gemmi code that builds the backbone of each chain (N, CA, C; Angstrom):
import gemmi

chains = {
    "A": [
        ("MET", (-191.873, 98.280, -109.527), (-190.906, 99.067, -108.706), (-189.521, 98.723, -109.052)),
        ("GLY", (-189.239, 97.427, -109.208), (-187.830, 97.004, -109.561), (-187.355, 97.617, -110.888)),
        ("TRP", (-188.260, 97.678, -111.866), (-187.900, 98.248, -113.164), (-187.685, 99.732, -113.149)),
        ("ILE", (-188.436, 100.350, -112.341), (-188.277, 101.818, -112.133), (-186.867, 102.122, -111.570)),
        ("LEU", (-186.432, 101.239, -110.604), (-185.139, 101.427, -109.996), (-184.046, 101.186, -111.036)),
        ("VAL", (-184.258, 100.139, -111.907), (-183.228, 99.891, -112.861), (-183.138, 101.047, -113.916)),
        ("LEU", (-184.313, 101.623, -114.224), (-184.355, 102.792, -115.093), (-183.629, 103.976, -114.452)),
        ("LEU", (-183.877, 104.222, -113.194), (-183.252, 105.322, -112.480), (-181.810, 105.089, -112.408)),
        ("ALA", (-181.386, 103.894, -112.247), (-179.926, 103.448, -112.164), (-179.284, 103.761, -113.565)),
        ("ALA", (-179.990, 103.488, -114.627), (-179.427, 103.662, -115.927), (-179.276, 105.160, -116.211)),
        ("LEU", (-180.332, 105.962, -115.849), (-180.272, 107.423, -116.001), (-179.090, 108.029, -115.163)),
        ("SER", (-178.867, 107.532, -113.942), (-177.802, 107.986, -113.137), (-176.447, 107.719, -113.796)),
        ("GLU", (-176.400, 106.519, -114.466), (-175.181, 106.116, -115.166), (-174.897, 106.980, -116.379)),
        ("PHE", (-175.966, 107.521, -117.066), (-175.787, 108.463, -118.100), (-175.065, 109.711, -117.565)),
        ("ALA", (-175.631, 110.145, -116.373), (-175.005, 111.358, -115.739), (-173.503, 111.073, -115.402)),
        ("GLY", (-173.256, 109.893, -114.889), (-171.834, 109.550, -114.555), (-170.995, 109.509, -115.713)),
        ("VAL", (-171.504, 108.986, -116.906), (-170.698, 108.973, -118.112), (-170.435, 110.337, -118.705)),
        ("ILE", (-171.483, 111.272, -118.612), (-171.321, 112.645, -119.044), (-170.105, 113.288, -118.161)),
        ("GLY", (-170.211, 112.908, -116.807), (-169.226, 113.395, -115.835), (-167.860, 112.875, -116.201)),
        ("LEU", (-167.805, 111.549, -116.601), (-166.549, 110.993, -116.970), (-165.902, 111.698, -118.166)),
        ("LYS", (-166.748, 112.020, -119.126), (-166.232, 112.747, -120.357), (-165.742, 114.117, -119.866)),
        ("LYS", (-166.566, 114.885, -119.208), (-166.192, 116.189, -118.764), (-164.993, 116.217, -117.897)),
        ("PHE", (-164.957, 115.262, -116.940), (-163.939, 115.242, -115.900), (-162.589, 114.908, -116.545)),
        ("SER", (-162.604, 114.063, -117.564), (-161.350, 113.639, -118.209), (-160.777, 114.908, -119.031)),
        ("GLU", (-161.656, 115.805, -119.373), (-161.146, 116.951, -120.130), (-160.841, 118.107, -119.165)),
        ("ASN", (-161.696, 118.208, -118.129), (-161.476, 119.369, -117.226), (-161.737, 118.936, -115.743)),
        ("LYS", (-160.638, 118.903, -114.943), (-160.839, 118.329, -113.583), (-161.314, 119.408, -112.624)),
        ("THR", (-162.599, 119.729, -112.839), (-163.268, 120.583, -111.825), (-164.080, 119.834, -110.850)),
        ("LEU", (-164.345, 120.463, -109.696), (-165.123, 119.929, -108.624), (-166.504, 119.455, -109.095)),
        ("GLY", (-167.133, 120.324, -109.943), (-168.445, 119.982, -110.460), (-168.433, 118.769, -111.316)),
        ("ASN", (-167.491, 118.688, -112.258), (-167.390, 117.496, -113.140), (-167.082, 116.250, -112.331)),
        ("GLY", (-166.250, 116.437, -111.294), (-165.907, 115.262, -110.519), (-167.163, 114.741, -109.689)),
        ("LEU", (-167.955, 115.682, -109.253), (-169.128, 115.345, -108.513), (-170.198, 114.579, -109.428)),
        ("LEU", (-170.254, 115.114, -110.628), (-171.188, 114.482, -111.689), (-170.670, 113.082, -111.985)),
        ("TYR", (-169.372, 112.857, -112.128), (-168.753, 111.633, -112.413), (-168.983, 110.594, -111.318)),
        ("TYR", (-168.408, 110.909, -110.168), (-168.500, 110.014, -109.003), (-169.915, 109.913, -108.472)),
        ("GLY", (-170.574, 111.067, -108.366), (-171.965, 111.047, -107.836), (-172.904, 110.213, -108.797)),
        ("GLY", (-172.773, 110.400, -110.107), (-173.659, 109.716, -111.041), (-173.510, 108.174, -110.892)),
        ("PHE", (-172.237, 107.720, -110.862), (-172.005, 106.216, -110.731), (-172.402, 105.760, -109.382)),
        ("GLY", (-172.104, 106.583, -108.413), (-172.488, 106.230, -106.918), (-174.001, 105.989, -106.795)),
        ("ILE", (-174.702, 106.950, -107.331), (-176.214, 106.913, -107.276), (-176.686, 105.734, -108.126)),
        ("ALA", (-176.071, 105.541, -109.241), (-176.436, 104.402, -110.170), (-176.286, 103.048, -109.478)),
        ("PHE", (-175.194, 102.827, -108.726), (-175.084, 101.553, -108.042), (-176.046, 101.461, -106.881)),
        ("PHE", (-176.377, 102.618, -106.204), (-177.329, 102.578, -105.141), (-178.715, 102.074, -105.715)),
        ("PHE", (-179.223, 102.658, -106.726), (-180.414, 102.270, -107.377), (-180.407, 100.806, -107.867)),
        ("LEU", (-179.312, 100.399, -108.482), (-179.187, 99.015, -108.958), (-179.280, 98.040, -107.880)),
        ("TYR", (-178.539, 98.314, -106.718), (-178.464, 97.475, -105.562), (-179.838, 97.261, -104.992)),
        ("ASN", (-180.627, 98.450, -104.987), (-181.962, 98.308, -104.426), (-182.964, 97.594, -105.320)),
        ("SER", (-182.671, 97.576, -106.641), (-183.536, 96.873, -107.611), (-183.433, 95.382, -107.363)),
        ("PHE", (-182.294, 94.897, -106.812), (-182.122, 93.481, -106.600), (-183.121, 92.899, -105.624)),
        ("LYS", (-183.756, 93.831, -104.863), (-184.723, 93.259, -103.873), (-186.010, 92.893, -104.570)),
        ("PHE", (-186.161, 93.389, -105.817), (-187.457, 93.190, -106.608), (-187.248, 92.159, -107.727)),
        ("LEU", (-185.984, 92.266, -108.323), (-185.692, 91.515, -109.549), (-184.532, 90.521, -109.287)),
        ("GLN", (-184.403, 89.585, -110.177), (-183.246, 88.615, -110.165), (-182.010, 89.523, -110.503)),
        ("VAL", (-180.893, 89.299, -109.805), (-179.734, 89.994, -109.959), (-179.225, 89.982, -111.367)),
        ("SER", (-179.137, 88.795, -112.003), (-178.597, 88.716, -113.380), (-179.452, 89.465, -114.363)),
        ("THR", (-180.782, 89.415, -114.197), (-181.679, 90.128, -115.058), (-181.528, 91.670, -114.903)),
        ("ALA", (-181.580, 92.200, -113.675), (-181.503, 93.621, -113.481), (-180.107, 94.104, -113.949)),
        ("TYR", (-179.089, 93.325, -113.653), (-177.714, 93.788, -114.020), (-177.585, 93.849, -115.599)),
        ("ALA", (-178.070, 92.834, -116.246), (-178.032, 92.677, -117.707), (-178.746, 93.936, -118.429)),
        ("VAL", (-179.951, 94.188, -117.915), (-180.635, 95.309, -118.499), (-179.924, 96.672, -118.224)),
        ("TRP", (-179.560, 96.823, -116.952), (-178.902, 98.060, -116.567), (-177.574, 98.283, -117.383)),
        ("ILE", (-176.712, 97.251, -117.524), (-175.498, 97.480, -118.173), (-175.642, 97.649, -119.669)),
        ("GLY", (-176.702, 96.940, -120.273), (-177.030, 97.105, -121.687), (-177.488, 98.530, -121.957)),
        ("ILE", (-178.484, 99.051, -121.283), (-178.970, 100.429, -121.482), (-177.828, 101.427, -121.231)),
        ("GLY", (-177.075, 101.136, -120.173), (-176.029, 102.010, -119.679), (-174.918, 102.217, -120.856)),
        ("THR", (-174.474, 101.085, -121.310), (-173.350, 101.050, -122.346), (-173.823, 101.692, -123.664)),
        ("ALA", (-175.038, 101.238, -124.122), (-175.625, 101.759, -125.346), (-175.773, 103.287, -125.236)),
        ("GLY", (-176.351, 103.669, -124.026), (-176.582, 105.089, -123.830), (-175.286, 105.862, -123.770)),
        ("ALA", (-174.252, 105.336, -123.128), (-172.967, 106.042, -123.003), (-172.379, 106.294, -124.400)),
        ("VAL", (-172.510, 105.320, -125.301), (-172.012, 105.409, -126.650), (-172.784, 106.397, -127.372)),
        ("LEU", (-174.093, 106.361, -127.336), (-174.973, 107.295, -128.065), (-174.796, 108.680, -127.599)),
        ("ILE", (-174.731, 108.893, -126.318), (-174.574, 110.323, -125.760), (-173.278, 110.840, -126.346)),
        ("ASN", (-172.237, 110.083, -126.397), (-170.902, 110.571, -126.829), (-170.947, 110.849, -128.349)),
        ("MET", (-171.658, 110.037, -129.097), (-171.793, 110.197, -130.558), (-172.687, 111.488, -130.877)),
        ("LEU", (-173.812, 111.606, -130.143), (-174.637, 112.658, -130.470), (-174.282, 114.045, -129.933)),
        ("PHE", (-173.714, 114.060, -128.672), (-173.482, 115.404, -128.084), (-171.997, 115.727, -128.042)),
        ("PHE", (-171.101, 114.739, -128.142), (-169.709, 115.063, -128.046), (-168.894, 114.693, -129.340)),
        ("GLY", (-169.622, 114.567, -130.405), (-169.034, 114.402, -131.706), (-168.179, 113.245, -131.940)),
        ("GLU", (-168.397, 112.102, -131.322), (-167.548, 110.954, -131.530), (-167.912, 110.200, -132.854)),
        ("SER", (-166.965, 109.529, -133.366), (-167.073, 108.883, -134.682), (-168.310, 107.990, -134.798)),
        ("LYS", (-168.980, 108.033, -135.933), (-170.094, 107.146, -136.188), (-169.809, 106.215, -137.348)),
        ("SER", (-168.506, 105.972, -137.513), (-168.110, 105.027, -138.660), (-168.779, 103.645, -138.498)),
        ("THR", (-168.979, 102.986, -139.639), (-169.625, 101.720, -139.625), (-168.994, 100.680, -138.772)),
        ("GLY", (-167.657, 100.565, -138.810), (-166.875, 99.664, -138.074), (-167.073, 99.913, -136.552)),
        ("ARG", (-167.086, 101.094, -136.160), (-167.278, 101.486, -134.824), (-168.708, 101.133, -134.290)),
        ("VAL", (-169.712, 101.427, -134.983), (-171.086, 101.159, -134.688), (-171.310, 99.617, -134.462)),
        ("VAL", (-170.764, 98.864, -135.514), (-170.913, 97.455, -135.534), (-170.211, 96.843, -134.239)),
        ("SER", (-168.991, 97.296, -134.071), (-168.291, 96.743, -132.879), (-168.955, 97.089, -131.559)),
        ("LEU", (-169.496, 98.309, -131.428), (-170.263, 98.670, -130.264), (-171.533, 97.849, -130.070)),
        ("LEU", (-172.223, 97.578, -131.160), (-173.398, 96.772, -131.044), (-173.074, 95.314, -130.582)),
        ("LEU", (-171.946, 94.800, -131.135), (-171.509, 93.446, -130.755), (-171.252, 93.518, -129.212)),
        ("ILE", (-170.546, 94.542, -128.677), (-170.285, 94.662, -127.311), (-171.491, 94.695, -126.413)),
        ("VAL", (-172.488, 95.521, -126.848), (-173.744, 95.640, -126.058), (-174.473, 94.268, -125.974)),
        ("PHE", (-174.514, 93.627, -127.222), (-175.143, 92.333, -127.375), (-174.530, 91.310, -126.415)),
        ("GLY", (-173.163, 91.288, -126.562), (-172.346, 90.308, -125.758), (-172.526, 90.511, -124.224)),
        ("VAL", (-172.519, 91.807, -123.747), (-172.573, 92.144, -122.385), (-173.984, 91.693, -121.862)),
        ("VAL", (-174.998, 92.051, -122.536), (-176.340, 91.745, -122.142), (-176.506, 90.251, -122.087)),
        ("GLY", (-176.069, 89.546, -123.136), (-176.215, 88.063, -123.129), (-175.470, 87.283, -122.101)),
        ("LEU", (-174.240, 87.788, -121.862), (-173.432, 87.095, -120.860), (-173.927, 87.452, -119.477)),
        ("LYS", (-174.367, 88.584, -119.184), (-174.920, 88.998, -117.872), (-176.209, 88.224, -117.659)),
        ("ALA", (-177.075, 88.092, -118.621), (-178.332, 87.344, -118.529), (-178.044, 85.843, -118.150)),
        ("LEU", (-176.977, 85.346, -118.620), (-176.717, 83.941, -118.331), (-175.998, 83.681, -116.972)),
        ("SER", (-175.450, 84.769, -116.417), (-174.698, 84.644, -115.199), (-175.616, 84.585, -113.913)),
    ],
    "B": [
        ("MET", (-152.057, 107.225, -127.953), (-152.987, 106.137, -128.449), (-152.612, 104.844, -127.625)),
        ("ASN", (-151.417, 104.374, -127.861), (-151.138, 103.070, -127.117), (-151.094, 103.213, -125.633)),
        ("LYS", (-150.723, 104.405, -125.171), (-150.773, 104.690, -123.749), (-152.200, 104.710, -123.193)),
        ("ALA", (-153.069, 105.221, -124.040), (-154.526, 105.241, -123.672), (-155.038, 103.780, -123.578)),
        ("TRP", (-154.659, 102.892, -124.411), (-155.100, 101.512, -124.229), (-154.498, 100.850, -122.995)),
        ("LEU", (-153.276, 101.300, -122.724), (-152.680, 100.786, -121.463), (-153.584, 101.173, -120.263)),
        ("TYR", (-154.049, 102.448, -120.190), (-155.017, 102.884, -119.160), (-156.335, 102.121, -119.241)),
        ("VAL", (-156.706, 101.702, -120.401), (-158.031, 100.901, -120.491), (-157.736, 99.595, -119.869)),
        ("ALA", (-156.476, 99.014, -120.086), (-156.181, 97.688, -119.421), (-156.144, 97.916, -117.974)),
        ("LEU", (-155.551, 98.986, -117.496), (-155.414, 99.129, -116.010), (-156.766, 99.341, -115.394)),
        ("THR", (-157.668, 100.199, -116.048), (-159.071, 100.361, -115.468), (-159.840, 99.017, -115.411)),
        ("SER", (-159.684, 98.272, -116.433), (-160.312, 96.999, -116.377), (-159.821, 96.012, -115.361)),
        ("PHE", (-158.464, 96.069, -115.197), (-157.844, 95.166, -114.155), (-158.377, 95.566, -112.748)),
        ("PHE", (-158.371, 96.903, -112.480), (-158.710, 97.365, -111.132), (-160.240, 97.125, -110.914)),
        ("GLU", (-161.021, 97.204, -111.985), (-162.450, 96.834, -111.928), (-162.625, 95.421, -111.358)),
        ("LEU", (-161.857, 94.533, -111.957), (-161.955, 93.121, -111.533), (-161.545, 92.905, -110.136)),
        ("VAL", (-160.534, 93.671, -109.710), (-160.070, 93.571, -108.289), (-161.178, 93.977, -107.332)),
        ("TRP", (-161.878, 95.100, -107.592), (-162.945, 95.466, -106.687), (-164.183, 94.543, -106.787)),
        ("ILE", (-164.415, 94.015, -107.953), (-165.557, 93.100, -108.054), (-165.211, 91.797, -107.233)),
        ("PHE", (-164.007, 91.403, -107.343), (-163.502, 90.260, -106.549), (-163.688, 90.511, -105.068)),
        ("GLY", (-163.335, 91.747, -104.661), (-163.410, 92.191, -103.331), (-164.942, 92.066, -102.811)),
        ("PHE", (-165.883, 92.531, -103.765), (-167.320, 92.474, -103.408), (-167.788, 91.108, -102.975)),
        ("ASN", (-167.169, 90.061, -103.808), (-167.556, 88.682, -103.681), (-167.006, 88.050, -102.471)),
        ("THR", (-165.908, 88.657, -101.912), (-165.130, 87.911, -100.863), (-165.044, 88.713, -99.470)),
        ("ALA", (-165.445, 89.993, -99.577), (-165.318, 90.796, -98.361), (-166.064, 90.164, -97.134)),
        ("THR", (-165.383, 90.154, -96.027), (-166.049, 89.677, -94.851), (-165.889, 90.573, -93.633)),
        ("HIS", (-164.917, 91.499, -93.688), (-164.653, 92.524, -92.589), (-164.947, 93.886, -93.047)),
        ("TRP", (-165.278, 94.844, -92.098), (-165.475, 96.203, -92.491), (-164.300, 96.844, -93.136)),
        ("TRP", (-163.136, 96.492, -92.729), (-161.909, 97.142, -93.361), (-161.727, 96.568, -94.773)),
        ("HIS", (-162.259, 95.431, -95.015), (-162.166, 95.007, -96.437), (-162.887, 96.066, -97.416)),
        ("TRP", (-163.954, 96.579, -96.925), (-164.725, 97.543, -97.702), (-163.945, 98.846, -97.957)),
        ("ILE", (-163.099, 99.200, -96.937), (-162.306, 100.378, -97.158), (-161.320, 100.184, -98.293)),
        ("ILE", (-160.722, 98.988, -98.298), (-159.743, 98.644, -99.358), (-160.479, 98.671, -100.720)),
        ("ILE", (-161.692, 98.035, -100.727), (-162.439, 97.969, -101.946), (-162.749, 99.388, -102.491)),
        ("VAL", (-163.177, 100.259, -101.629), (-163.484, 101.660, -102.028), (-162.292, 102.301, -102.567)),
        ("GLY", (-161.154, 102.063, -101.986), (-159.826, 102.530, -102.431), (-159.564, 102.139, -103.866)),
        ("PHE", (-159.788, 100.810, -104.170), (-159.545, 100.274, -105.457), (-160.608, 100.886, -106.529)),
        ("ILE", (-161.838, 101.172, -106.014), (-162.760, 101.846, -106.978), (-162.256, 103.190, -107.398)),
        ("PHE", (-161.656, 103.939, -106.416), (-161.168, 105.256, -106.816), (-159.929, 105.153, -107.726)),
        ("VAL", (-159.050, 104.144, -107.532), (-157.943, 103.943, -108.407), (-158.449, 103.524, -109.888)),
        ("ASP", (-159.438, 102.654, -109.865), (-160.118, 102.242, -111.086), (-160.673, 103.411, -111.809)),
        ("PHE", (-161.480, 104.278, -111.125), (-162.085, 105.455, -111.764), (-161.075, 106.479, -112.227)),
        ("HIS", (-159.937, 106.584, -111.586), (-158.815, 107.465, -111.949), (-158.319, 107.045, -113.335)),
        ("TYR", (-158.013, 105.716, -113.447), (-157.509, 105.235, -114.751), (-158.619, 105.318, -115.868)),
        ("LEU", (-159.823, 105.187, -115.506), (-160.979, 105.316, -116.453), (-160.862, 106.759, -117.065)),
        ("THR", (-160.642, 107.787, -116.318), (-160.625, 109.128, -116.837), (-159.333, 109.301, -117.678)),
        ("LYS", (-158.225, 108.750, -117.159), (-157.008, 108.807, -117.980), (-157.135, 108.226, -119.280)),
        ("ALA", (-157.841, 107.117, -119.396), (-158.052, 106.441, -120.694), (-158.891, 107.329, -121.593)),
        ("CYS", (-159.852, 108.063, -121.090), (-160.715, 108.933, -121.820), (-160.023, 110.113, -122.364)),
        ("GLU", (-158.821, 110.447, -121.734), (-158.112, 111.638, -122.250), (-157.433, 111.308, -123.642)),
        ("GLY", (-157.256, 110.041, -123.936), (-156.637, 109.629, -125.170), (-157.494, 108.908, -126.172)),
        ("LEU", (-158.702, 108.499, -125.736), (-159.595, 107.710, -126.670), (-161.004, 108.273, -126.510)),
        ("PRO", (-161.842, 107.969, -127.403), (-163.271, 108.434, -127.339), (-163.869, 107.742, -126.067)),
        ("THR", (-164.669, 108.536, -125.334), (-165.263, 108.045, -124.067), (-166.217, 106.851, -124.333)),
        ("GLY", (-166.929, 106.873, -125.398), (-167.821, 105.754, -125.795), (-167.093, 104.431, -125.920)),
        ("THR", (-165.899, 104.554, -126.611), (-164.993, 103.366, -126.764), (-164.554, 102.887, -125.472)),
        ("VAL", (-164.038, 103.728, -124.647), (-163.426, 103.357, -123.376), (-164.527, 102.699, -122.468)),
        ("TYR", (-165.741, 103.342, -122.395), (-166.767, 102.781, -121.542), (-167.303, 101.459, -121.985)),
        ("ALA", (-167.452, 101.294, -123.304), (-167.936, 99.985, -123.809), (-166.859, 98.860, -123.553)),
        ("VAL", (-165.619, 99.188, -123.746), (-164.530, 98.176, -123.474), (-164.449, 97.868, -121.922)),
        ("PHE", (-164.624, 98.914, -121.206), (-164.587, 98.823, -119.728), (-165.709, 97.823, -119.258)),
        ("ALA", (-166.932, 98.093, -119.829), (-168.128, 97.267, -119.496), (-167.943, 95.798, -120.040)),
        ("GLY", (-167.413, 95.739, -121.262), (-167.190, 94.374, -121.912), (-166.189, 93.601, -121.092)),
        ("ILE", (-165.041, 94.129, -120.848), (-163.977, 93.410, -120.149), (-164.481, 93.021, -118.769)),
        ("GLY", (-165.184, 93.936, -118.068), (-165.673, 93.744, -116.755), (-166.613, 92.589, -116.770)),
        ("THR", (-167.457, 92.419, -117.770), (-168.410, 91.341, -117.884), (-167.786, 89.954, -118.165)),
        ("VAL", (-166.836, 89.994, -119.127), (-166.166, 88.733, -119.349), (-165.322, 88.353, -118.088)),
        ("GLY", (-164.637, 89.307, -117.510), (-163.817, 89.004, -116.319), (-164.640, 88.386, -115.208)),
        ("THR", (-165.807, 89.000, -114.929), (-166.639, 88.546, -113.817), (-167.136, 87.074, -114.099)),
        ("SER", (-167.484, 86.837, -115.370), (-167.979, 85.525, -115.754), (-166.873, 84.458, -115.518)),
        ("LEU", (-165.576, 84.810, -116.016), (-164.483, 83.898, -115.892), (-164.179, 83.704, -114.343)),
        ("MET", (-164.262, 84.821, -113.631), (-163.953, 84.777, -112.219), (-164.999, 83.768, -111.501)),
        ("ASP", (-166.267, 83.878, -111.843), (-167.232, 82.965, -111.303), (-166.893, 81.551, -111.608)),
        ("VAL", (-166.411, 81.244, -112.805), (-166.042, 79.910, -113.181), (-164.780, 79.471, -112.418)),
        ("MET", (-163.781, 80.311, -112.343), (-162.473, 79.945, -111.783), (-162.455, 79.847, -110.270)),
        ("PHE", (-163.149, 80.900, -109.597), (-163.033, 80.962, -108.154), (-164.267, 80.568, -107.435)),
        ("PHE", (-165.412, 80.655, -108.057), (-166.615, 80.492, -107.320), (-167.492, 79.336, -107.791)),
        ("GLY", (-166.856, 78.372, -108.583), (-167.523, 77.127, -108.868), (-168.692, 77.179, -109.804)),
        ("GLU", (-168.888, 78.288, -110.614), (-169.961, 78.344, -111.592), (-169.509, 77.511, -112.785)),
        ("HIS", (-170.585, 77.021, -113.553), (-170.281, 76.239, -114.749), (-170.188, 77.199, -115.915)),
        ("ILE", (-169.272, 76.795, -116.838), (-169.200, 77.489, -118.097), (-170.128, 76.767, -119.038)),
        ("SER", (-170.842, 77.493, -119.850), (-171.752, 76.899, -120.862), (-171.461, 77.357, -122.270)),
        ("ILE", (-172.030, 76.598, -123.209), (-171.810, 77.020, -124.568), (-172.245, 78.423, -124.813)),
        ("GLY", (-173.425, 78.738, -124.221), (-173.995, 80.103, -124.392), (-173.019, 81.173, -123.845)),
        ("LYS", (-172.466, 80.971, -122.697), (-171.423, 81.911, -122.175), (-170.268, 82.040, -123.056)),
        ("ILE", (-169.750, 80.927, -123.550), (-168.541, 80.942, -124.510), (-168.908, 81.761, -125.710)),
        ("PHE", (-170.173, 81.567, -126.216), (-170.608, 82.301, -127.443), (-170.572, 83.814, -127.189)),
        ("PHE", (-171.166, 84.253, -126.043), (-171.197, 85.674, -125.786), (-169.795, 86.296, -125.466)),
        ("ILE", (-168.934, 85.510, -124.855), (-167.560, 85.950, -124.637), (-166.833, 86.170, -125.952)),
        ("PHE", (-167.045, 85.242, -126.827), (-166.512, 85.324, -128.233), (-166.980, 86.637, -128.955)),
        ("ILE", (-168.287, 86.908, -128.803), (-168.931, 88.116, -129.424), (-168.304, 89.362, -128.838)),
        ("LEU", (-168.131, 89.315, -127.580), (-167.556, 90.465, -126.807), (-166.073, 90.772, -127.195)),
        ("VAL", (-165.284, 89.705, -127.356), (-163.844, 89.842, -127.762), (-163.849, 90.434, -129.172)),
        ("LEU", (-164.742, 89.950, -130.039), (-164.853, 90.387, -131.387), (-165.098, 91.885, -131.448)),
        ("GLY", (-166.166, 92.258, -130.577), (-166.524, 93.734, -130.522), (-165.350, 94.588, -130.038)),
        ("VAL", (-164.697, 94.122, -129.002), (-163.545, 94.958, -128.468), (-162.438, 95.078, -129.514)),
        ("ALA", (-162.143, 93.961, -130.182), (-161.046, 94.002, -131.173), (-161.479, 94.882, -132.320)),
        ("GLY", (-162.709, 94.773, -132.700), (-163.296, 95.650, -133.793), (-163.194, 97.057, -133.543)),
        ("LEU", (-163.455, 97.384, -132.265), (-163.423, 98.817, -131.818), (-162.092, 99.397, -131.857)),
        ("LYS", (-161.089, 98.586, -131.432), (-159.671, 98.953, -131.481), (-159.288, 99.335, -132.920)),
        ("ILE", (-159.661, 98.414, -133.756), (-159.257, 98.664, -135.232), (-160.082, 99.819, -135.798)),
        ("ALA", (-161.326, 99.929, -135.486), (-162.159, 101.091, -135.946), (-161.579, 102.443, -135.509)),
        ("ASP", (-161.220, 102.454, -134.208), (-160.730, 103.771, -133.726), (-159.282, 104.058, -134.259)),
        ("GLY", (-158.565, 102.989, -134.570), (-157.255, 103.208, -135.203), (-157.480, 103.827, -136.554)),
        ("GLN", (-158.472, 103.349, -137.366), (-158.748, 103.837, -138.637), (-159.244, 105.324, -138.580)),
        ("ASP", (-160.071, 105.587, -137.568), (-160.521, 106.992, -137.369), (-159.376, 107.921, -137.129)),
        ("GLU", (-158.407, 107.406, -136.340), (-157.232, 108.247, -135.953), (-156.394, 108.539, -137.257)),
        ("LYS", (-156.198, 107.496, -138.099), (-155.470, 107.683, -139.390), (-156.187, 108.783, -140.192)),
        ("LYS", (-157.544, 108.619, -140.252), (-158.328, 109.618, -141.023), (-158.054, 110.979, -140.462)),
        ("ALA", (-158.102, 111.170, -139.132), (-157.949, 112.451, -138.469), (-156.520, 113.018, -138.818)),
        ("LEU", (-155.566, 112.078, -138.819), (-154.188, 112.594, -139.158), (-154.068, 113.099, -140.543)),
        ("LYS", (-154.896, 112.534, -141.440), (-154.924, 113.032, -142.863), (-155.697, 114.275, -142.982)),
        ("GLY", (-156.306, 114.736, -141.865), (-157.018, 115.958, -141.995), (-158.478, 115.789, -142.234)),
        ("VAL", (-159.021, 114.604, -142.254), (-160.442, 114.271, -142.286), (-160.839, 113.996, -140.851)),
        ("LYS", (-161.832, 114.723, -140.452), (-162.358, 114.575, -139.150), (-163.176, 113.292, -138.938)),
        ("GLY", (-162.853, 112.486, -137.963), (-163.678, 111.343, -137.684), (-164.786, 111.512, -136.718)),
        ("ASP", (-165.554, 112.565, -136.845), (-166.495, 112.949, -135.784), (-167.935, 112.816, -136.215)),
        ("GLY", (-168.206, 111.957, -137.149), (-169.580, 111.709, -137.517), (-169.919, 112.533, -138.769)),
        ("LEU", (-169.154, 113.522, -139.053), (-169.284, 114.224, -140.280), (-168.465, 113.738, -141.375)),
        ("ASP", (-167.636, 112.629, -140.967), (-166.619, 112.204, -141.905), (-167.085, 111.678, -143.302)),
        ("SER", (-168.316, 111.078, -143.303), (-168.762, 110.642, -144.615), (-169.049, 111.780, -145.555)),
        ("SER", (-169.613, 112.784, -145.060), (-169.923, 113.951, -145.925), (-168.632, 114.716, -146.325)),
        ("ILE", (-167.659, 114.742, -145.351), (-166.413, 115.474, -145.707), (-165.699, 114.629, -146.766)),
        ("ILE", (-165.628, 113.261, -146.562), (-164.957, 112.413, -147.526), (-165.644, 112.549, -148.897)),
        ("GLY", (-166.995, 112.532, -148.911), (-167.727, 112.772, -150.097), (-167.372, 114.062, -150.877)),
        ("SER", (-167.176, 115.097, -150.036), (-166.999, 116.402, -150.688), (-165.555, 116.560, -151.208)),
        ("THR", (-164.670, 115.735, -150.615), (-163.199, 115.881, -151.034), (-162.939, 115.075, -152.303)),
        ("LYS", (-163.854, 114.057, -152.548), (-163.538, 113.199, -153.693), (-163.892, 113.833, -155.023)),
    ],
}
model = gemmi.Model(1)
for chain_id, residues in chains.items():
    chain = gemmi.Chain(chain_id)
    for i, (resn, *xyz) in enumerate(residues, 1):
        res = gemmi.Residue()
        res.name, res.seqid = resn, gemmi.SeqId(i, " ")
        for name, pos in zip(("N", "CA", "C"), xyz):
            atom = gemmi.Atom()
            atom.name, atom.element = name, gemmi.Element(name[0])
            atom.pos, atom.b_iso = gemmi.Position(*pos), 0.0
            res.add_atom(atom)
        chain.add_residue(res)
    model.add_chain(chain)
structure = gemmi.Structure()
structure.add_model(model)
structure.setup_entities()
């Protein structure tokens, strides 16, 4: 159950990130709802996963999937750069975030 | 470009403010202030995305938030810093710095008329 909640939290975060992208380009009510709603629901699911999992574990997995997903979504669907330097830097960030969260 | 990085700094700063609030809130009205800071934080997050790739902004936002909360735990809440934590903080700083350099290079390419949108390698190949 805990992991399902973490997965739902990550999926909601993807929605939030797409909302962030769209809302930064076009400040419509729908984009704003996707942005704030996506992140709001993500935190709701994450908070509830803490009842089943250790906080540091749940947080590390959620933020790892979320950050990697946010980057991939923007590369694949919004045409952001896939240059080697960028990909390596992003992998370092995801690795660092997951590692540090797992230790906290 | 530089203004966008200023917004990245602001969104990261306000992120740490509301996370600090989460750890210290004791009264109901504290939570109102915290929610206010979350909205300010999210406002600067969109401002940053207007000038930089969203993937970059989000990764830096997550990275600085993570380093910041770890350091906050050590400085204010009596957590211990370990070699492992220092290692991952170093990796994160490296990643953020690398991303700033990489996006700067993409921007230079874009200025020269080569699009840095994932098609760049094929375009560079065809222009050579």
